[in-house]
LUMPA-279738 format. One record per residue (C-alpha): x, y, z; residue in three letters. Coordinates in steps of 0.05 Angstrom, whole numbers. Layout:
N
(r (X,Y,Z),"ALA")
...
END
This chain:
447
(r (-649,-304,225),"UNK")
(r (-640,-291,298),"UNK")
(r (-571,-259,305),"UNK")
(r (-552,-301,366),"UNK")
(r (-568,-364,327),"UNK")
(r (-524,-338,271),"UNK")
(r (-467,-325,320),"UNK")
(r (-474,-396,347),"UNK")
(r (-472,-425,277),"UNK")
(r (-409,-386,260),"UNK")
(r (-373,-404,325),"UNK")
(r (-391,-478,315),"UNK")
(r (-366,-477,243),"UNK")
(r (-301,-443,264),"UNK")
(r (-291,-493,320),"UNK")
(r (-302,-550,271),"UNK")
(r (-251,-519,224),"UNK")
(r (-198,-515,278),"UNK")
(r (-212,-586,302),"UNK")
(r (-209,-616,232),"UNK")
(r (-144,-579,217),"UNK")
(r (-115,-603,282),"UNK")
(r (-131,-675,262),"UNK")
(r (-99,-665,195),"UNK")
(r (-37,-638,230),"UNK")
(r (-34,-697,276),"UNK")
(r (-44,-753,226),"UNK")
(r (-15,-725,161),"UNK")
(r (37,-675,188),"UNK")
(r (37,-629,127),"UNK")
(r (80,-567,119),"UNK")
(r (62,-513,171),"UNK")
(r (47,-465,115),"UNK")
(r (-6,-513,88),"UNK")
(r (-40,-515,156),"UNK")
(r (-39,-440,162),"UNK")
(r (-70,-430,94),"UNK")
(r (-121,-485,106),"UNK")
(r (-145,-448,168),"UNK")
(r (-144,-384,126),"UNK")
(r (-189,-414,73),"UNK")
(r (-236,-446,123),"UNK")
(r (-245,-380,161),"UNK")
(r (-257,-344,95),"UNK")
(r (-310,-393,72),"UNK")
(r (-346,-388,139),"UNK")
(r (-346,-312,140),"UNK")
(r (-369,-306,68),"UNK")
(r (-437,-330,92),"UNK")
(r (-447,-268,136),"UNK")
(r (-494,-230,90),"UNK")
(r (-544,-287,95),"UNK")
(r (-535,-297,170),"UNK")
(r (-536,-225,193),"UNK")
(r (-575,-164,171),"UNK")
(r (-542,-118,222),"UNK")
(r (-470,-101,237),"UNK")
(r (-466,-112,311),"UNK")
(r (-463,-189,309),"UNK")
(r (-404,-186,261),"UNK")
(r (-369,-134,304),"UNK")
(r (-381,-177,365),"UNK")
(r (-352,-238,329),"UNK")
(r (-291,-197,309),"UNK")
(r (-280,-175,381),"UNK")
(r (-286,-247,406),"UNK")
(r (-239,-272,352),"UNK")
(r (-186,-220,365),"UNK")
(r (-190,-235,440),"UNK")
(r (-183,-310,428),"UNK")
(r (-125,-299,380),"UNK")
(r (-91,-255,431),"UNK")
(r (-93,-313,480),"UNK")
(r (-64,-358,426),"UNK")
(r (-8,-309,413),"UNK")
(r (9,-307,487),"UNK")
(r (12,-383,488),"UNK")
(r (-41,-397,541),"UNK")
(r (-37,-469,564),"UNK")
(r (-107,-488,542),"UNK")
(r (-95,-463,471),"UNK")
(r (-24,-484,456),"UNK")
(r (-45,-539,408),"UNK")
(r (-82,-489,366),"UNK")
(r (-27,-438,372),"UNK")
(r (18,-482,330),"UNK")
(r (-31,-480,272),"UNK")
(r (-28,-404,267),"UNK")
(r (44,-393,287),"UNK")
(r (79,-453,257),"UNK")
(r (117,-409,208),"UNK")
(r (174,-371,239),"UNK")
(r (162,-300,219),"UNK")
(r (131,-239,252),"UNK")
(r (59,-233,228),"UNK")
(r (-4,-199,252),"UNK")
(r (-45,-231,196),"UNK")
(r (-90,-274,240),"UNK")
(r (-107,-213,283),"UNK")
(r (-123,-171,223),"UNK")
(r (-167,-223,189),"UNK")
(r (-229,-214,233),"UNK")
(r (-217,-139,235),"UNK")
(r (-218,-137,159),"UNK")
(r (-281,-179,155),"UNK")
(r (-317,-132,202),"UNK")
(r (-294,-70,165),"UNK")
(r (-315,-96,97),"UNK")
(r (-382,-119,124),"UNK")
(r (-396,-49,152),"UNK")
(r (-372,-15,88),"UNK")
(r (-413,-61,42),"UNK")
(r (-476,-40,80),"UNK")
(r (-516,-101,63),"UNK")
(r (-491,-111,-9),"UNK")
(r (-471,-185,-14),"UNK")
(r (-428,-174,-76),"UNK")
(r (-386,-118,-46),"UNK")
(r (-375,-160,16),"UNK")
(r (-366,-230,-13),"UNK")
(r (-317,-214,-69),"UNK")
(r (-264,-183,-23),"UNK")
(r (-271,-240,27),"UNK")
(r (-265,-293,-28),"UNK")
(r (-203,-259,-55),"UNK")
(r (-173,-256,15),"UNK")
(r (-190,-329,30),"UNK")
(r (-173,-361,-36),"UNK")
(r (-123,-319,-75),"UNK")
(r (-76,-307,-16),"UNK")
(r (-76,-381,3),"UNK")
(r (-64,-406,-68),"UNK")
(r (-9,-356,-79),"UNK")
(r (27,-377,-15),"UNK")
(r (23,-451,-31),"UNK")
(r (44,-442,-103),"UNK")
(r (103,-401,-79),"UNK")
(r (123,-454,-28),"UNK")
(r (122,-513,-76),"UNK")
(r (135,-483,-145),"UNK")
(r (167,-415,-132),"UNK")
(r (232,-413,-172),"UNK")
(r (236,-340,-192),"UNK")
(r (244,-298,-130),"UNK")
(r (239,-223,-117),"UNK")
(r (259,-184,-55),"UNK")
(r (210,-157,-4),"UNK")
(r (215,-128,66),"UNK")
(r (207,-197,97),"UNK")
(r (253,-235,50),"UNK")
(r (233,-264,-18),"UNK")
(r (168,-278,-53),"UNK")
(r (159,-315,-118),"UNK")
(r (136,-292,-186),"UNK")
(r (97,-357,-192),"UNK")
(r (59,-342,-128),"UNK")
(r (42,-272,-152),"UNK")
(r (17,-299,-219),"UNK")
(r (-26,-349,-181),"UNK")
(r (-54,-293,-138),"UNK")
(r (-72,-253,-201),"UNK")
(r (-107,-312,-234),"UNK")
(r (-149,-330,-172),"UNK")
(r (-167,-257,-160),"UNK")
(r (-188,-248,-233),"UNK")
(r (-232,-310,-229),"UNK")
(r (-264,-289,-163),"UNK")
(r (-282,-221,-191),"UNK")
(r (-299,-240,-262),"UNK")
(r (-343,-300,-246),"UNK")
(r (-379,-263,-190),"UNK")
(r (-396,-205,-235),"UNK")
(r (-418,-250,-292),"UNK")
(r (-464,-292,-248),"UNK")
(r (-493,-242,-199),"UNK")
(r (-495,-174,-234),"UNK")
(r (-521,-144,-299),"UNK")
(r (-452,-116,-315),"UNK")
(r (-433,-126,-388),"UNK")
(r (-385,-180,-408),"UNK")
(r (-331,-133,-431),"UNK")
(r (-336,-92,-367),"UNK")
(r (-332,-156,-326),"UNK")
(r (-268,-176,-362),"UNK")
(r (-236,-108,-354),"UNK")
(r (-255,-102,-281),"UNK")
(r (-227,-172,-267),"UNK")
(r (-161,-156,-302),"UNK")
(r (-153,-89,-268),"UNK")
(r (-168,-115,-199),"UNK")
(r (-124,-176,-210),"UNK")
(r (-64,-133,-226),"UNK")
(r (-74,-80,-173),"UNK")
(r (-92,-126,-115),"UNK")
(r (-34,-171,-133),"UNK")
(r (12,-111,-125),"UNK")
(r (-19,-96,-57),"UNK")
(r (-5,-169,-36),"UNK")
(r (68,-164,-59),"UNK")
(r (75,-98,-21),"UNK")
(r (47,-122,45),"UNK")
(r (90,-144,105),"UNK")
(r (79,-172,175),"UNK")
(r (11,-200,154),"UNK")
(r (-16,-133,130),"UNK")
(r (-40,-167,67),"UNK")
(r (-100,-191,108),"UNK")
(r (-119,-117,114),"UNK")
(r (-95,-90,47),"UNK")
(r (-127,-144,3),"UNK")
(r (-200,-140,25),"UNK")
(r (-201,-64,34),"UNK")
(r (-168,-52,-34),"UNK")
(r (-214,-102,-67),"UNK")
(r (-275,-69,-37),"UNK")
(r (-253,1,-56),"UNK")
(r (-234,-18,-128),"UNK")
(r (-298,-59,-140),"UNK")
(r (-342,-4,-112),"UNK")
(r (-308,47,-158),"UNK")
(r (-302,5,-222),"UNK")
(r (-375,-19,-222),"UNK")
(r (-396,53,-239),"UNK")
(r (-348,60,-298),"UNK")
(r (-360,47,-372),"UNK")
(r (-316,9,-420),"UNK")
(r (-276,70,-441),"UNK")
(r (-258,90,-370),"UNK")
(r (-239,19,-351),"UNK")
(r (-197,10,-414),"UNK")
(r (-160,74,-400),"UNK")
(r (-144,51,-330),"UNK")
(r (-121,-16,-353),"UNK")
(r (-75,17,-404),"UNK")
(r (-46,64,-351),"UNK")
(r (-31,7,-302),"UNK")
(r (1,-34,-357),"UNK")
(r (43,27,-379),"UNK")
(r (64,40,-307),"UNK")
(r (83,-34,-300),"UNK")
(r (126,-30,-362),"UNK")
(r (160,33,-336),"UNK")
(r (174,-2,-270),"UNK")
(r (204,-61,-307),"UNK")
(r (251,-15,-346),"UNK")
(r (266,27,-284),"UNK")
(r (284,-32,-239),"UNK")
(r (357,-35,-260),"UNK")
(r (366,39,-243),"UNK")
(r (329,36,-176),"UNK")
(r (355,24,-106),"UNK")
(r (287,0,-81),"UNK")
(r (271,-73,-71),"UNK")
(r (217,-105,-113),"UNK")
(r (159,-95,-65),"UNK")
(r (177,-21,-56),"UNK")
(r (178,-14,-132),"UNK")
(r (108,-44,-136),"UNK")
(r (87,4,-82),"UNK")
(r (115,61,-124),"UNK")
(r (73,37,-182),"UNK")
(r (11,35,-139),"UNK")
(r (23,105,-114),"UNK")
(r (34,130,-185),"UNK")
(r (-31,98,-207),"UNK")
(r (-69,128,-148),"UNK")
(r (-39,197,-162),"UNK")
(r (-63,194,-234),"UNK")
(r (-132,164,-221),"UNK")
(r (-149,210,-163),"UNK")
(r (-112,274,-181),"UNK")
(r (-95,273,-255),"UNK")
(r (-34,284,-298),"UNK")
(r (-1,338,-256),"UNK")
(r (-7,296,-193),"UNK")
(r (28,239,-230),"UNK")
(r (81,284,-262),"UNK")
(r (109,310,-196),"UNK")
(r (128,241,-166),"UNK")
(r (152,218,-235),"UNK")
(r (200,277,-236),"UNK")
(r (222,260,-165),"UNK")
(r (240,189,-185),"UNK")
(r (276,213,-247),"UNK")
(r (317,263,-207),"UNK")
(r (335,211,-154),"UNK")
(r (362,163,-208),"UNK")
(r (428,201,-202),"UNK")
(r (432,183,-129),"UNK")
(r (414,111,-145),"UNK")
(r (471,107,-195),"UNK")
(r (520,129,-141),"UNK")
(r (492,78,-92),"UNK")
(r (499,22,-142),"UNK")
(r (571,43,-157),"UNK")
(r (585,35,-83),"UNK")
(r (557,-36,-86),"UNK")
(r (502,-23,-34),"UNK")
(r (448,-55,-76),"UNK")
(r (373,-46,-66),"UNK")
(r (378,-12,2),"UNK")
(r (310,22,1),"UNK")
(r (249,-17,22),"UNK")
(r (176,-4,37),"UNK")
(r (193,40,96),"UNK")
(r (232,87,50),"UNK")
(r (174,88,1),"UNK")
(r (124,104,57),"UNK")
(r (170,158,84),"UNK")
(r (170,193,17),"UNK")
(r (98,182,-6),"UNK")
(r (60,180,60),"UNK")
(r (53,255,70),"UNK")
(r (39,263,-5),"UNK")
(r (-17,213,0),"UNK")
(r (-50,255,53),"UNK")
(r (-53,315,6),"UNK")
(r (-77,271,-51),"UNK")
(r (-135,247,-10),"UNK")
(r (-150,318,14),"UNK")
(r (-153,341,-58),"UNK")
(r (-203,286,-74),"UNK")
(r (-250,315,-22),"UNK")
(r (-233,389,-27),"UNK")
(r (-209,404,-98),"UNK")
(r (-169,465,-118),"UNK")
(r (-94,473,-126),"UNK")
(r (-73,488,-54),"UNK")
(r (-68,413,-37),"UNK")
(r (-29,403,-102),"UNK")
(r (21,456,-80),"UNK")
(r (30,422,-12),"UNK")
(r (36,355,-47),"UNK")
(r (91,383,-91),"UNK")
(r (127,412,-31),"UNK")
(r (131,342,0),"UNK")
(r (172,316,-59),"UNK")
(r (213,380,-63),"UNK")
(r (231,373,10),"UNK")
(r (252,301,0),"UNK")
(r (297,320,-58),"UNK")
(r (330,373,-15),"UNK")
(r (341,324,42),"UNK")
(r (366,269,-3),"UNK")
(r (415,317,-35),"UNK")
(r (442,337,34),"UNK")
(r (446,264,56),"UNK")
(r (483,243,-7),"UNK")
(r (533,300,-2),"UNK")
(r (544,286,72),"UNK")
(r (558,213,58),"UNK")
(r (603,225,-2),"UNK")
(r (646,280,26),"UNK")
(r (687,280,89),"UNK")
(r (665,351,103),"UNK")
(r (599,382,83),"UNK")
(r (612,443,38),"UNK")
(r (581,509,58),"UNK")
(r (545,514,-9),"UNK")
(r (511,447,-6),"UNK")
(r (448,478,24),"UNK")
(r (441,523,-36),"UNK")
(r (452,465,-84),"UNK")
(r (401,423,-46),"UNK")
(r (349,478,-49),"UNK")
(r (361,488,-123),"UNK")
(r (351,414,-135),"UNK")
(r (288,416,-94),"UNK")
(r (261,473,-135),"UNK")
(r (254,429,-197),"UNK")
(r (185,403,-177),"UNK")
(r (166,475,-161),"UNK")
(r (182,497,-231),"UNK")
(r (142,439,-259),"UNK")
(r (84,461,-216),"UNK")
(r (88,533,-240),"UNK")
(r (95,514,-313),"UNK")
(r (40,462,-311),"UNK")
(r (-11,508,-277),"UNK")
(r (14,571,-314),"UNK")
(r (28,608,-249),"UNK")
(r (61,674,-267),"UNK")
(r (69,746,-244),"UNK")
(r (57,758,-170),"UNK")
(r (30,688,-162),"UNK")
(r (96,660,-186),"UNK")
(r (134,703,-136),"UNK")
(r (88,679,-80),"UNK")
(r (100,606,-99),"UNK")
(r (175,614,-106),"UNK")
(r (184,651,-40),"UNK")
(r (142,602,0),"UNK")
(r (176,542,-34),"UNK")
(r (246,568,-22),"UNK")
(r (233,581,52),"UNK")
(r (201,512,58),"UNK")
(r (262,478,27),"UNK")
(r (312,515,69),"UNK")
(r (272,498,131),"UNK")
(r (268,424,112),"UNK")
(r (343,422,100),"UNK")
(r (360,454,166),"UNK")
(r (312,409,204),"UNK")
(r (342,347,170),"UNK")
(r (413,367,188),"UNK")
(r (391,381,259),"UNK")
(r (349,319,272),"UNK")
(r (380,263,231),"UNK")
(r (439,230,266),"UNK")
(r (497,193,233),"UNK")
(r (491,226,165),"UNK")
(r (563,205,151),"UNK")
(r (538,132,148),"UNK")
(r (476,149,107),"UNK")
(r (428,108,150),"UNK")
(r (368,76,115),"UNK")
(r (332,54,178),"UNK")
(r (256,62,188),"UNK")
(r (272,117,239),"UNK")
(r (307,157,185),"UNK")
(r (247,153,138),"UNK")
(r (200,170,194),"UNK")
(r (240,234,207),"UNK")
(r (240,252,134),"UNK")
(r (165,240,130),"UNK")
(r (153,282,191),"UNK")
(r (196,339,164),"UNK")
(r (166,338,95),"UNK")
(r (95,332,122),"UNK")
(r (104,387,173),"UNK")
(r (137,435,124),"UNK")
(r (84,421,70),"UNK")
(r (29,437,122),"UNK")
(r (63,503,139),"UNK")
(r (69,519,65),"UNK")
(r (-4,504,54),"UNK")
(r (-23,549,112),"UNK")
(r (21,604,84),"UNK")
(r (-19,603,20),"UNK")
(r (-84,605,58),"UNK")
(r (-66,668,96),"UNK")
(r (-37,705,35),"UNK")
(r (-81,738,-17),"UNK")
(r (-93,708,-86),"UNK")
(r (-108,641,-116),"UNK")
(r (-61,594,-152),"UNK")
(r (-103,597,-215),"UNK")
END
């Protein structure tokens, strides 16, 4: 088909969707969330036809650019578009979801590279599962859990899981030669994992997280056999059970806890057991701090920003290892968590005590050395290699502690603001990079 004709068809269909939704708003006056999700579904069903309308990427990229430009005008409240603006912004919360929708569609189309299955399944999940979950949560959500933007419902998350499972499972059964057992396992895995991404997202980022996560998981799982898929399903169920047991000891809200589960799963699936063991040890060690926070009645004070502050730099080293291999990235990955333990120890002592004792730095460094010892024992690093690791690690932890004391204001009040976690992430990331470089310029390997 001529790409310009395809673009005209898409724009006409989208215009019809907006007009019909505007008429529904005028004559039926439903809940604003219903209107938003109706537009969401209509846009998704229109864009799911792209593999049959376009055989090149540029028309989709052009449509995304036009859509983002038009939505920017809507967000600014231009006089000619105010009637449509109410459809997308009728719910009073900060969201960039409508801007990210066309961006996600374009990204997935480019990544799928002409494969209709790899494109259509993520878009269907985005269009249908997200909308059904939101509406079920609005009308039937009785069991709430805390997130960065307020509360979401267990009922909505279950609905999201069911619709995602059906989108994946039915698509694989009808349009691929994948075995029935594999279709079932892939559907279950993706239902659970993408549901966790949806619960984690804030400010409309689910419109980015959901399709990209669905694409990446589907592209990976289609190449796996029954044994590999079963193992992954068992691991995600086990991690879910551990999160359920851990929730009463944690100071993270529910969405951050799900994010921790996703990070743990990624650490195991990409890196292996050692990459999972280090963050698990971190969370076990920080349970003592969590107990003190709960005794003070401060509740679940740590949200997604805290999780990203801790795991963001570690995720960089995890992805680097996936491309590079070797144990140098694992060492830097371990240093990230060791630095955070050191900084959290200093922060806790500063908050608890009227005056910071002189020996707290030593205690914080000793606490931070626990992941280092796990690293050495797990990889059997001994002799001169052990000395090299211990010296570099000790210097890194002292440096992180000093930088934290210097850069973090109001430690007496133990701030949990996004700025605090950004500082910690920057310190841990920078120190881990210096530690990695120190290993590169010193002789010897870690194995």
